[in-house]
Residue, then its C-alpha position, 0 to 999 in steps of 0.5 A: m088907460e084903455s079899457e081891456t074888457q072886451t079887447v083880444r090884445k095880439f101880444n108881439r114884440v116881447l122884452v125879457i128884462g134880465l138873462g140870468q138862468i130864469g131870463c134865458a129859459v123864459a127868452s128861450y121859450i117864447n122865442k120858439k114860438v113864431e108869433y113872438d118878436v123876443y129881445g133880451y136886455d141886462i146891464s150886464s155884457t157877459a148875460r147879453e153876449r151869452a144870450a145871443l150866442k146861447i138862444r140867438l136872442k136879439i139884444a134891446a137898447d132901451f125899454s121902447g116899444y114893446d107890448v109886453y116886459i117880462l121881468c127875470v131880475s136878481t132880488h138879492k143884495h150884490n153882495d149878499i145873496f141870502t139877504p133880499d133887496t128889491s132896488d134893481l126891480l124898482s129902478i126898472s120902474n122908473k126906467l119903464s115909466k119913462e120909456g115902456r109903452e103905455s098899456s102894456l104888459v109889465v109881467i113880474e117873475s121875479t121873487v119879491p117880498l109882499g107889497t112891491s108889486r103894488e109899489f111898482c105899478e104905483i111909479l108906473g102911475h098904472r100907465l101899464h098893466v102890471v101882473h106878478a107870475p112868480h117863475r117856477f123852474y127846475a133845471l135839471e128836469e126842465n122839459d117837466h118843470g121849466v117854463n111850461q109848468p102850472r103857475v100862479i098869476g095875479g093882477v094889480h088891478d082887474c084890468c091887469l089881470r085879464l091882460g095877463m091871463q090872455f098873454f099866458t093863456g090865450s083869450e077867444l072873444a066875439n067881435q061885433n060881427g059875432n066872428s070869433n077874435t081868437y089869441k091863442g097865448l104862450g099856452l101856459p096853465m095859469l092859476p088866477l088870484s084874487r090879489i095880487e098879494i096872494a101870488e107874491l105870498t105862494k112864492i115865498i111861502e113855497n120855499s119857506h116851506r122847502y126851507l122847513q122840509i131841509a131843516f127837518a132833515e138836518e135836525l134829524f140828523l142830528y138827532c141821530q148822530a147824537n143818539g147812535i143811531n143810522f141816519w141813512e137807514l132810519r131816512t129809508a124806513l120812514n120814507t116807505k110810507w106813502n105820504v112821508n118824504i124824509l130830505e136829505p140834509r146835505s151840506g147846509i140850506g144854501g142857493h139864491c133862492l131858500p134862504k133870501d125867500t125865507k127871509m121875505f116871508l119871515n119879515s112879511s108880518n109885523l103882527v104874526r111872525s112865524r116861530i117855526i121858520s126861526s127855530a128852522m134857520e136856528v137849525d141850519e145855523e146848527y148844522k152847518r157848525y156840525v158840518q165845518t167840523a165832522s167828518p166828510t166821509i158819512v155816506d147813505p145805504k148805497g154810497q151814492f151821496a156823501g151826507i157831509l161834504t166840505r165846502n171844496e167838495k160842495a163847489e165841485c159837485g155842484i150840489d143845492n138844496e134847491q135841486n133836492 
């Protein structure tokens, strides 16, 4: 492995692996910058065709010859989006170990359990530099909270982190003649972390925190129902305080991220297991049982949102707690 200590790497060819919502957003963002030649890879022909049509992305046949590999693959079971599974991600490491360009940069944007990034790098034999820069993306406010929002990054080794920071934020070093050697990078605000495990934990804990917030709203709603109190009026009253933000309970905690990522955090330690997360999961299950039997007509004070929705109504409205 070459030393990156005094080298400003010029990145050009970028391969985005996994062309779902996150992968397409990442590819589209980089594709708009003239410095990069961006390609996409996905085992799904539907995903490939959609990316080619929607963002005019060039499709790669293999992993050969790229400067940067950005991984945006799902980390849940194919038949159960609530259960973590990194088998697809680790299968990519095997393919990269054979086809990936030596000394190139691998960016894992997928949400992963603690320890996954080092395992990924071990499979590669550190032939490539591995960083974890977990995605943050809110589709409804993509301009403000899309690819370009502040994020964190950690590297398996120091050289990996240096290269990752060059790619995302740019760098400037003096060459042997004293002239400036500049690479402006993607221009994204990144916080470098001392250990890659902190980057892994950051993503799953921030989603676990969101899970707790929603579960508290669910339990408060059940409390109000049991005691004859108008939840929506109480919520409005509570939220007048500047540092209080009680969320809407909606139809229970769902979506691709919150249940799965919260399980990742819950299972991240055998020594200390989060009791508050376990309790929050029990609350969510109780709330969902209530939703299945309760009247679907309870609305907020403005009449803008049905607090209890049937499954069909939820699917029709596209409501998801990740967008709360």
